[in-house]
Backbone as CSV, one residue per row, in Angstrom:
resi,resn,N_x,N_y,N_z,CA_x,CA_y,CA_z,C_x,C_y,C_z
1,MET,-27.332,19.479,40.363,-27.026,20.430,39.318,-25.560,20.839,39.382
2,ARG,-25.085,20.993,40.601,-23.696,21.407,40.784,-22.737,20.341,40.259
3,SER,-23.067,19.063,40.496,-22.208,17.981,40.011,-22.224,17.903,38.483
4,VAL,-23.346,18.251,37.865,-23.430,18.277,36.402,-22.514,19.360,35.852
5,ASN,-22.491,20.533,36.488,-21.597,21.615,36.068,-20.143,21.208,36.196
6,HIS,-19.786,20.547,37.305,-18.409,20.110,37.496,-18.029,19.070,36.440
7,ALA,-18.931,18.163,36.139,-18.664,17.145,35.121,-18.501,17.791,33.750
8,LEU,-19.326,18.764,33.440,-19.234,19.465,32.167,-17.924,20.232,32.053
9,GLN,-17.529,20.915,33.116,-16.261,21.642,33.128,-15.093,20.680,32.947
10,PHE,-15.168,19.540,33.601,-14.113,18.539,33.486,-13.979,18.046,32.038
11,LEU,-15.100,17.787,31.391,-15.085,17.330,29.999,-14.522,18.393,29.061
12,VAL,-14.842,19.654,29.315,-14.320,20.743,28.490,-12.801,20.830,28.641
13,VAL,-12.307,20.726,29.869,-10.865,20.796,30.114,-10.150,19.630,29.439
14,ILE,-10.692,18.435,29.557,-10.090,17.256,28.916,-10.070,17.428,27.398
15,SER,-11.146,17.929,26.831,-11.209,18.141,25.382,-10.171,19.147,24.919
16,LEU,-10.009,20.226,25.648,-9.012,21.243,25.287,-7.603,20.695,25.410
17,CYS,-7.346,19.921,26.449,-6.011,19.338,26.625,-5.664,18.398,25.476
18,SER,-6.617,17.566,25.061,-6.347,16.639,23.966,-6.138,17.390,22.652
19,ALA,-6.845,18.486,22.447,-6.665,19.280,21.227,-5.291,19.920,21.200
20,VAL,-4.815,20.408,22.339,-3.489,21.026,22.417,-2.412,19.973,22.181
21,CYS,-2.580,18.793,22.772,-1.604,17.716,22.587,-1.539,17.275,21.129
22,ALA,-2.676,17.166,20.470,-2.709,16.768,19.068,-2.050,17.816,18.181
23,ALA,-2.170,19.062,18.517,-1.575,20.128,17.726,-0.058,20.117,17.823
24,GLN,0.499,19.508,18.869,1.937,19.492,19.058,2.601,18.243,18.499
25,THR,1.849,17.373,17.839,2.417,16.179,17.242,3.352,16.591,16.109
26,GLN,4.562,16.027,16.128,5.551,16.389,15.117,5.230,15.737,13.781
27,ALA,5.563,16.432,12.717,5.363,15.901,11.377,6.378,14.795,11.114
28,LYS,6.008,13.835,10.254,6.921,12.753,9.915,8.089,13.296,9.113
29,ASP,9.264,12.772,9.416,10.463,13.140,8.686,10.435,12.445,7.325
30,THR,10.468,13.200,6.257,10.419,12.632,4.912,11.754,12.807,4.194
31,SER,12.851,12.525,4.910,14.163,12.715,4.308,14.847,11.390,3.964
32,ALA,14.147,10.270,4.093,14.740,8.973,3.771,14.701,8.741,2.266
33,SER,15.612,7.899,1.788,15.625,7.546,0.371,16.010,6.077,0.220
34,ILE,15.640,5.508,-0.912,15.986,4.132,-1.256,16.566,4.156,-2.659
35,SER,17.681,3.476,-2.847,18.273,3.409,-4.181,18.812,2.004,-4.417
36,GLY,19.005,1.673,-5.679,19.530,0.362,-6.026,19.755,0.241,-7.515
37,ARG,19.990,-0.974,-7.964,20.252,-1.221,-9.376,19.473,-2.457,-9.808
38,VAL,18.804,-2.356,-10.940,18.047,-3.472,-11.501,18.910,-4.132,-12.575
39,THR,19.081,-5.441,-12.452,19.843,-6.196,-13.440,19.055,-7.420,-13.873
40,ILE,19.312,-7.846,-15.082,18.756,-9.098,-15.600,19.928,-9.877,-16.184
41,GLY,20.202,-11.011,-15.602,21.337,-11.816,-16.064,22.657,-11.095,-15.874
42,GLY,22.761,-10.251,-14.848,24.003,-9.526,-14.573,24.180,-8.253,-15.392
43,LYS,23.246,-7.967,-16.285,23.340,-6.767,-17.119,22.306,-5.749,-16.674
44,ALA,22.635,-4.467,-16.803,21.736,-3.381,-16.407,20.417,-3.483,-17.157
45,ALA,19.317,-3.259,-16.424,17.982,-3.292,-17.021,17.397,-1.886,-16.983
46,ALA,17.355,-1.230,-18.128,16.827,0.133,-18.227,15.318,0.096,-18.421
47,GLY,14.641,1.130,-17.914,13.205,1.289,-18.141,12.312,0.382,-17.321
48,VAL,12.836,-0.194,-16.252,12.031,-1.065,-15.391,11.408,-0.200,-14.296
49,SER,10.103,-0.321,-14.112,9.430,0.397,-13.024,9.779,-0.272,-11.703
50,VAL,10.035,0.548,-10.698,10.346,0.053,-9.358,9.410,0.763,-8.394
51,VAL,8.717,-0.006,-7.551,7.784,0.580,-6.588,8.186,0.198,-5.170
52,ALA,7.892,1.097,-4.239,8.064,0.841,-2.810,6.668,0.727,-2.221
53,THR,6.413,-0.374,-1.509,5.100,-0.589,-0.914,5.230,-0.789,0.586
54,VAL,4.147,-0.478,1.285,4.022,-0.736,2.712,2.873,-1.705,2.873
55,SER,3.064,-2.715,3.678,2.021,-3.717,3.873,1.532,-3.687,5.307
56,ASN,0.254,-3.341,5.483,-0.357,-3.375,6.805,-0.922,-4.756,7.098
57,SER,-1.229,-5.502,6.060,-1.718,-6.867,6.207,-1.431,-7.602,4.904
58,PHE,-1.717,-8.881,4.884,-1.452,-9.694,3.698,-2.209,-9.192,2.476
59,PHE,-3.412,-8.673,2.676,-4.257,-8.240,1.564,-4.186,-6.744,1.293
60,ASP,-3.429,-6.000,2.084,-3.420,-4.546,1.975,-2.007,-4.032,1.718
61,ASN,-1.650,-3.886,0.454,-0.357,-3.302,0.076,-0.614,-1.918,-0.494
62,LYS,0.102,-0.942,0.012,-0.079,0.434,-0.442,1.210,0.919,-1.086
63,THR,1.124,1.357,-2.351,2.291,1.883,-3.043,2.596,3.282,-2.513
64,ILE,3.824,3.473,-2.067,4.261,4.738,-1.485,5.031,5.577,-2.504
65,ALA,5.869,4.924,-3.301,6.694,5.650,-4.274,6.900,4.779,-5.508
66,LYS,7.167,5.437,-6.640,7.396,4.731,-7.895,8.430,5.492,-8.704
67,THR,9.321,4.770,-9.357,10.320,5.379,-10.221,10.657,4.395,-11.336
68,THR,11.529,4.792,-12.242,11.954,3.945,-13.349,13.475,3.901,-13.386
69,SER,14.030,2.732,-13.663,15.486,2.600,-13.722,16.037,3.334,-14.944
70,ASP,17.236,3.904,-14.779,17.868,4.644,-15.876,18.609,3.681,-16.807
71,GLU,19.381,4.211,-17.747,20.068,3.380,-18.741,21.105,2.442,-18.125
72,ASP,21.571,2.754,-16.899,22.520,1.879,-16.201,21.822,0.955,-15.208
73,GLY,20.476,0.979,-15.186,19.712,0.136,-14.280,19.537,0.720,-12.888
74,ASN,20.056,1.931,-12.665,19.978,2.550,-11.339,18.630,3.222,-11.117
75,TYR,18.165,3.209,-9.870,16.942,3.911,-9.499,17.138,4.541,-8.129
76,LYS,16.345,5.575,-7.838,16.386,6.226,-6.535,15.016,6.816,-6.232
77,MET,14.539,6.556,-5.009,13.288,7.129,-4.520,13.629,8.009,-3.322
78,THR,13.180,9.264,-3.344,13.493,10.197,-2.267,12.201,10.712,-1.629
79,GLY,12.366,11.423,-0.513,11.216,12.017,0.161,10.361,11.016,0.911
80,LEU,10.953,9.899,1.307,10.216,8.856,2.020,10.333,9.043,3.526
81,ALA,9.321,8.629,4.240,9.391,8.599,5.699,10.191,7.366,6.097
82,ALA,10.926,7.458,7.181,11.685,6.312,7.662,10.724,5.170,7.962
83,GLY,11.105,3.963,7.604,10.238,2.821,7.834,10.699,1.614,7.056
84,ARG,9.865,0.590,7.017,10.159,-0.647,6.296,9.322,-0.692,5.025
85,TYR,9.975,-0.955,3.911,9.311,-0.996,2.613,9.656,-2.289,1.898
86,THR,8.763,-2.706,1.023,9.038,-3.799,0.105,9.283,-3.179,-1.254
87,ILE,10.401,-3.542,-1.888,10.766,-3.000,-3.190,10.451,-4.050,-4.251
88,LEU,9.661,-3.637,-5.258,9.248,-4.557,-6.306,9.587,-4.001,-7.682
89,PRO,10.336,-4.750,-8.502,10.535,-4.346,-9.897,9.343,-4.828,-10.715
90,LEU,8.873,-3.989,-11.606,7.741,-4.340,-12.472,8.163,-4.144,-13.918
91,ALA,8.213,-5.233,-14.668,8.626,-5.144,-16.064,7.674,-5.961,-16.923
92,LYS,7.471,-5.505,-18.125,6.643,-6.259,-19.060,7.374,-7.534,-19.442
93,SER,6.618,-8.558,-19.648,7.172,-9.842,-20.049,6.542,-10.235,-21.376
94,TYR,7.364,-10.681,-22.282,6.860,-11.086,-23.584,7.127,-12.578,-23.770
95,LEU,6.153,-13.264,-24.308,6.268,-14.687,-24.558,6.001,-14.928,-26.028
96,VAL,6.945,-15.581,-26.663,6.770,-15.918,-28.072,6.274,-17.346,-28.127
97,ALA,5.081,-17.526,-28.664,4.477,-18.854,-28.731,5.107,-19.664,-29.845
98,SER,5.262,-20.954,-29.559,5.745,-21.844,-30.608,4.574,-22.190,-31.522
99,SER,4.881,-22.756,-32.641,3.773,-23.106,-33.540,2.944,-24.198,-32.873
100,GLY,1.670,-24.066,-32.945,0.771,-25.022,-32.309,-0.575,-24.392,-32.119
101,SER,-1.393,-25.087,-31.360,-2.736,-24.574,-31.156,-2.821,-23.698,-29.918
102,PHE,-3.959,-23.065,-29.761,-4.242,-22.143,-28.665,-4.090,-22.842,-27.314
103,LYS,-3.510,-22.183,-26.345,-3.331,-22.624,-24.961,-2.316,-23.747,-24.777
104,GLU,-1.456,-23.953,-25.762,-0.359,-24.906,-25.586,0.831,-24.144,-25.022
105,PRO,1.658,-24.813,-24.221,2.862,-24.142,-23.712,3.717,-23.644,-24.863
106,GLY,4.295,-22.475,-24.683,5.120,-21.894,-25.748,6.472,-21.529,-25.252
């Protein structure tokens, strides 16, 4: 019985220590920023969505931030945690089909 009490006391102390340690974990610094310019053919591309993603695996991409380029093609994302990001421009693409039947190259 005495050994059970000692084991129980030991578990309580370990649990309290881990709770105190977890409470002292520092918050992530969110003062990083990413900026750049979107161009198409050397000319500024306005209104293009730009996203920052983090990839934990090939199939798991998580969007962290999103913005849109201004009239000069510039964009800026702020409030990011320091780390590695993939930057992707997302723009609509329009295809004008040539005269012909359905599913022919245009």
